[in-house]
C-alpha positions as CSV (number, residue, x, y, z in Angstrom):
1,X,97.3,45.6,108.4
2,X,96.1,46.5,111.9
3,X,97.8,49.9,111.6
4,X,96.0,50.5,108.3
5,X,92.6,49.5,109.7
6,X,93.2,51.8,112.7
7,X,93.9,54.7,110.4
8,X,90.8,54.0,108.4
9,X,88.7,53.9,111.6
10,X,90.2,57.2,112.7
11,X,89.4,58.8,109.4
12,X,85.8,57.5,109.4
13,X,85.4,58.8,113.0
14,X,86.7,62.2,112.0
15,X,84.3,62.3,109.0
16,X,81.3,61.4,111.2
17,X,82.2,64.1,113.7
18,X,82.5,66.6,110.9
19,X,79.2,65.6,109.5
20,X,77.6,65.8,112.9
21,X,79.0,69.3,113.5
22,X,77.9,70.4,110.1
23,X,74.4,69.2,110.6
24,X,74.3,70.8,114.0
25,X,75.6,74.0,112.6
26,X,73.0,74.0,109.9
27,X,70.3,73.3,112.4
28,X,71.4,76.3,114.4
29,X,71.3,78.5,111.2
30,X,75.1,78.7,111.0
31,X,76.7,79.6,107.6
32,X,80.2,80.0,106.3
33,X,79.6,83.7,106.3
34,X,78.6,83.7,110.0
35,X,81.8,81.9,110.8
36,X,83.6,85.1,109.8
37,X,81.7,87.4,112.2
38,X,83.9,90.3,113.3
39,X,86.5,92.5,111.6
40,X,89.3,91.6,109.2
41,X,92.2,94.0,108.8
42,X,94.2,94.2,105.6
43,X,96.2,96.5,103.3
44,X,94.3,98.4,100.6
45,X,97.2,100.1,98.9
46,X,100.1,102.5,99.4
47,X,100.4,106.2,98.9
48,X,103.4,107.6,97.0
49,X,105.2,108.4,100.3
50,X,104.8,104.7,101.4
51,X,101.9,105.3,103.7
52,X,99.8,102.1,103.9
53,X,96.1,102.5,103.6
54,X,94.3,99.9,105.6
55,X,90.9,98.2,104.9
56,X,88.6,97.0,107.6
57,X,86.1,94.4,106.5
58,X,83.1,94.0,108.8
59,X,81.1,90.8,108.8
60,X,77.8,90.3,110.7
61,X,76.1,87.1,111.7
62,X,73.7,87.1,108.7
63,X,76.4,87.3,106.0
64,X,76.3,91.1,105.3
65,X,79.7,92.8,104.8
66,X,80.9,96.4,104.9
67,X,84.4,97.5,103.8
68,X,85.9,100.8,105.1
69,X,89.3,102.2,104.5
70,X,91.6,104.6,106.4
71,X,91.7,107.0,103.4
72,X,88.8,109.3,104.1
73,X,87.2,106.8,106.6
74,X,85.5,105.8,103.3
75,X,82.8,103.1,102.9
76,X,84.0,101.3,99.8
77,X,81.6,98.4,99.7
78,X,78.4,97.3,101.5
79,X,77.0,93.9,100.7
80,X,73.4,93.1,101.8
81,X,70.8,90.5,100.6
82,X,68.1,91.0,98.0
83,X,64.7,89.3,98.2
84,X,66.2,85.9,97.1
85,X,68.9,86.1,99.8
86,X,71.7,86.9,97.3
87,X,74.2,89.4,98.7
88,X,75.0,92.4,96.5
89,X,77.1,95.6,96.8
90,X,74.8,98.6,97.2
91,X,77.2,101.5,97.2
92,X,79.3,103.1,94.5
93,X,83.0,103.0,94.9
94,X,86.3,101.6,93.6
95,X,88.1,98.3,94.1
96,X,91.6,99.9,94.3
97,X,93.2,102.9,96.0
98,X,94.0,104.7,92.8
99,X,90.3,105.2,92.2
100,X,89.9,107.1,95.4
101,X,93.1,109.2,94.8
102,X,91.7,110.3,91.5
103,X,88.8,112.7,90.6
104,X,85.5,111.5,91.9
105,X,82.4,113.0,93.7
106,X,83.3,112.0,97.3
107,X,82.1,108.3,97.0
108,X,81.5,106.9,100.5
109,X,83.8,109.4,102.4
110,X,83.4,111.3,105.6
111,X,82.8,115.0,104.7
112,X,84.0,118.0,106.7
113,X,84.8,120.3,108.3
114,X,81.5,121.6,106.8
115,X,79.5,119.4,104.5
116,X,77.5,121.0,101.8
117,X,77.8,124.7,100.8
118,X,78.9,128.0,102.4
119,X,77.9,131.1,100.4
120,X,80.8,132.8,98.7
121,X,83.3,131.0,100.9
122,X,82.9,133.4,103.8
123,X,81.6,133.4,107.4
124,X,82.2,135.4,110.6
125,X,82.5,134.0,114.0
126,X,83.3,135.8,117.3
127,X,84.0,139.0,115.5
128,X,86.5,137.5,113.1
129,X,86.0,137.0,109.3
130,X,87.1,133.8,107.6
131,X,87.6,133.2,103.9
132,X,87.5,129.7,102.5
133,X,88.5,128.2,99.1
134,X,85.9,128.6,96.4
135,X,85.4,125.3,94.7
136,X,81.7,125.2,93.6
137,X,80.7,128.1,91.5
138,X,81.0,131.1,93.7
139,X,80.7,129.0,96.9
140,X,82.6,126.6,99.1
141,X,81.4,123.0,98.9
142,X,82.2,120.2,101.4
143,X,84.8,122.1,103.4
144,X,87.0,123.4,100.6
145,X,89.7,122.0,98.4
146,X,90.6,118.9,100.5
147,X,87.7,117.5,102.5
148,X,88.0,114.9,105.2
149,X,87.5,112.1,102.6
150,X,91.0,113.0,101.3
151,X,92.6,112.7,104.8
152,X,94.4,109.7,106.4
153,X,92.5,108.5,109.4
154,X,93.6,106.1,112.1
155,X,91.5,102.9,112.3
156,X,91.1,100.2,114.9
157,X,88.6,97.3,115.3
158,X,86.1,97.6,118.2
159,X,84.2,95.0,120.2
160,X,80.6,95.3,119.2
161,X,78.0,93.0,120.8
162,X,75.5,92.1,118.1
163,X,77.7,93.2,115.2
164,X,81.2,94.3,114.0
165,X,82.7,97.7,114.4
166,X,85.7,99.9,113.5
167,X,86.7,103.3,114.9
168,X,88.4,106.0,112.9
169,X,90.0,109.1,114.4
170,X,91.4,112.3,112.8
171,X,92.5,115.6,114.2
172,X,91.9,118.5,111.9
173,X,94.4,121.2,112.8
174,X,93.6,124.9,113.5
175,X,93.6,126.7,110.2
176,X,93.0,123.6,108.0
177,X,91.1,124.9,105.0
178,X,91.1,128.2,107.1
179,X,88.6,126.9,109.7
180,X,89.4,127.8,113.3
181,X,90.2,125.4,116.0
182,X,91.9,122.0,116.5
183,X,89.0,119.6,115.9
184,X,89.3,116.0,117.2
185,X,87.0,113.7,115.4
186,X,85.9,110.1,116.0
187,X,83.7,108.2,113.5
188,X,82.5,104.6,114.4
189,X,81.0,102.3,111.8
190,X,79.0,99.4,113.2
191,X,77.5,96.6,111.0
192,X,74.8,95.1,113.2
193,X,73.4,91.6,113.0
194,X,70.1,92.9,111.7
195,X,71.7,94.4,108.6
196,X,72.0,98.0,109.6
197,X,75.1,100.2,109.2
198,X,75.4,102.7,112.0
199,X,77.7,105.7,111.7
200,X,78.4,107.5,115.0
201,X,80.2,110.9,114.8
202,X,81.8,112.6,117.8
203,X,84.0,115.8,117.8
204,X,85.5,118.3,120.2
205,X,87.3,121.7,119.5
206,X,89.5,124.1,121.3
207,X,88.0,127.1,119.5
208,X,84.6,128.0,118.3
209,X,84.1,126.5,114.8
210,X,81.4,125.6,112.4
211,X,81.0,121.9,111.9
212,X,78.9,119.7,109.7
213,X,79.9,116.1,109.3
214,X,78.2,113.6,107.0
215,X,78.9,110.4,105.0
216,X,78.7,110.8,101.2
217,X,77.7,107.3,100.1
218,X,76.0,106.8,96.8
219,X,73.4,104.0,97.0
220,X,72.2,101.8,94.2
221,X,70.1,99.0,95.6
222,X,70.0,97.0,92.4
223,X,73.8,97.1,91.9
224,X,73.3,98.8,88.6
225,X,71.0,100.9,86.4
226,X,69.2,104.1,87.3
227,X,67.2,104.9,90.4
228,X,64.3,106.7,88.8
229,X,61.9,103.9,89.5
230,X,62.9,103.6,93.2
231,X,60.1,104.6,95.6
232,X,61.1,107.4,97.9
233,X,59.7,108.5,101.2
234,X,61.2,111.5,103.1
235,X,59.7,112.4,106.5
236,X,60.0,116.1,106.0
237,X,57.1,118.6,105.7
238,X,59.5,121.4,104.9
239,X,62.7,122.1,102.9
240,X,65.2,124.9,102.5
241,X,64.7,126.5,99.0
242,X,67.9,127.6,97.2
243,X,69.0,130.2,94.8
244,X,70.6,129.5,91.4
245,X,73.9,128.6,93.0
246,X,72.2,126.1,95.4
247,X,72.6,128.3,98.4
248,X,69.6,128.5,100.8
249,X,67.5,131.6,100.6
250,X,66.9,131.4,104.4
251,X,63.3,130.4,103.9
252,X,61.9,127.2,105.4
253,X,59.1,126.3,103.0
254,X,56.4,123.6,102.9
255,X,57.1,120.7,100.4
256,X,53.4,120.4,99.7
257,X,52.6,121.2,96.1
258,X,56.2,121.0,95.0
259,X,58.2,118.3,93.3
260,X,60.1,118.0,96.6
261,X,57.2,116.4,98.4
262,X,57.9,112.8,99.4
263,X,55.8,112.7,102.5
264,X,53.7,110.3,100.5
265,X,55.9,107.7,98.8
266,X,56.5,108.4,95.1
267,X,59.1,107.3,92.5
268,X,62.2,109.3,92.2
269,X,61.6,110.1,88.6
270,X,57.8,110.9,88.8
271,X,58.1,114.7,89.2
272,X,61.8,115.3,88.4
273,X,60.8,117.0,85.1
274,X,59.3,119.8,87.2
275,X,62.8,120.8,88.4
276,X,63.9,122.8,85.4
277,X,67.1,124.4,86.6
278,X,69.3,121.4,87.5
279,X,67.2,118.5,86.2
280,X,67.1,116.5,89.4
281,X,67.3,116.5,93.1
282,X,70.0,118.3,95.2
283,X,68.0,119.6,98.1
284,X,68.1,119.9,101.9
285,X,65.0,118.6,103.8
286,X,64.0,119.6,107.3
287,X,63.5,116.2,109.0
288,X,60.4,116.0,111.1
289,X,60.7,115.3,114.8
290,X,63.2,116.6,117.3
291,X,66.7,117.2,116.3
292,X,69.1,115.2,118.5
293,X,66.7,112.3,118.7
294,X,67.2,109.2,116.4
295,X,64.2,109.1,114.1
296,X,63.4,108.0,110.6
297,X,64.3,110.5,107.9
298,X,63.8,108.6,104.7
299,X,63.0,105.2,103.1
300,X,63.9,103.9,99.7
301,X,62.4,100.8,98.0
302,X,63.9,99.2,94.9
303,X,61.2,97.1,93.1
304,X,63.8,95.1,91.1
305,X,65.9,93.7,93.9
306,X,63.3,94.0,96.7
307,X,65.8,95.8,98.8
308,X,64.6,98.6,101.1
309,X,66.8,101.1,102.9
310,X,65.6,103.1,105.9
311,X,67.6,106.2,107.0
312,X,67.5,107.1,110.7
313,X,69.3,110.1,112.1
314,X,69.7,112.5,115.0
315,X,70.6,115.3,112.5
316,X,68.2,118.1,111.7
317,X,68.4,117.7,107.9
318,X,69.0,115.4,105.0
319,X,70.3,116.2,101.6
320,X,68.6,114.2,98.8
321,X,70.8,114.0,95.7
322,X,70.1,111.7,92.8
323,X,73.5,111.7,91.2
324,X,72.7,114.3,88.5
325,X,76.5,115.0,88.2
326,X,77.5,111.5,87.1
327,X,78.0,111.0,83.4
328,X,79.5,107.5,82.8
329,X,83.1,108.8,82.8
330,X,83.9,107.1,86.1
331,X,84.4,103.4,86.3
332,X,84.0,101.7,89.6
333,X,83.9,98.3,91.3
334,X,83.6,95.5,88.8
335,X,84.2,97.8,85.8
336,X,80.8,99.4,86.1
337,X,80.4,102.9,84.5
338,X,78.6,105.2,86.9
339,X,75.9,107.0,84.9
340,X,73.6,109.9,85.5
341,X,70.8,109.1,88.0
342,X,72.7,106.0,88.9
343,X,72.4,106.4,92.7
344,X,70.6,108.2,95.5
345,X,72.5,110.0,98.2
346,X,70.8,110.8,101.5
347,X,73.4,112.9,103.4
348,X,72.2,113.5,106.9
349,X,73.4,116.9,108.0
350,X,73.0,120.4,109.5
351,X,71.5,122.8,107.0
352,X,73.7,124.3,104.3
353,X,75.1,127.7,104.8
354,X,73.9,127.9,108.4
355,X,76.3,130.6,109.3
356,X,74.4,133.1,107.2
357,X,70.9,132.2,108.5
358,X,70.2,132.8,112.2
359,X,66.8,131.0,111.9
360,X,68.6,127.7,111.0
361,X,69.8,125.4,113.8
362,X,73.3,126.5,114.8
363,X,76.2,124.5,113.4
364,X,78.8,126.2,115.7
365,X,80.7,124.0,118.2
366,X,82.2,125.7,121.2
367,X,85.1,124.6,123.4
368,X,83.8,122.2,126.1
369,X,80.9,121.1,124.0
370,X,80.7,117.7,122.3
371,X,79.4,117.3,118.8
372,X,77.6,114.0,118.6
373,X,75.4,112.7,115.8
374,X,74.2,109.3,114.7
375,X,72.9,108.0,111.4
376,X,71.7,104.5,110.7
377,X,71.1,102.8,107.3
378,X,68.8,99.8,107.8
379,X,68.4,97.2,105.1
380,X,65.6,94.7,104.5
381,X,64.3,92.8,101.5
382,X,60.8,91.8,100.5
């Protein structure tokens, strides 16, 4: 009997201690999600040759989550709160590896060696002519047949005060997609405790080479539906007009008086009808401010969820694309069919086809130089 009473007392004491700790935790703003702050490492699937694709799940102190895989250093999911505090996934993607191995428009991946277009798949550098794969009309798009979002990267968790981080590395060999130089690339994703996803790109080469790295995430701040009612601000007084194949003409023109003017916030769909040729947005903007300095490039507000996304970057340009190529044939996370106008892409970048336009900022990286660019997607809700 004494032994039983002793056991009961011990159980009661343990319960009181647990309650006290729980109350203290709540008083300090602790949550179950916060208890998982850091990086979880797991398998996401296997390739046919047995290569394991890893997934790194980043948790911040406020409960936001980002998931990134070693296939393409691809952002597969990004969970941030709406105005009610409910977490929701705001990027398009797949919940299995097979989706990423199949045909899709670069959901969430790192793009290179040269993001966006190169006219007729040709450029000259140091007196030598290079010919690339033609994969977008008469031009090269996103580096050729196999962009970096189809490569296997090495991933490792990083210590990140005030957040959680993972580092990806890949070496693009000399001659890959016929680009010159062995290019060593590092991409670090950091999910900060103030609900920002920072992407930090670094690269070095042993031969002069054109380089243009970006992340090709498709954002839907409601988790579904179209984005035509989103309010868009782009801090760019100028853009680079294009020809019928979406190659820049070389002109840097004012956005004022055109459907490309988002210097004053406007809904995505408000002037889209004025773009007759492609029926939507797929345009490079010249971001105001000094290239190389982190500054705000764009801001998107979703009235339905209350989510707001700011885009900050050191890059000289940003490509605004409102998913005009989606048609409902691709099914993603949760069985959702991804339809036309179902996302906004804000791809921070150097200008398209820079090699053919000396008035554009150079995109050539030389041996001994370091390519370094940063982009931050900041999320709030109101």
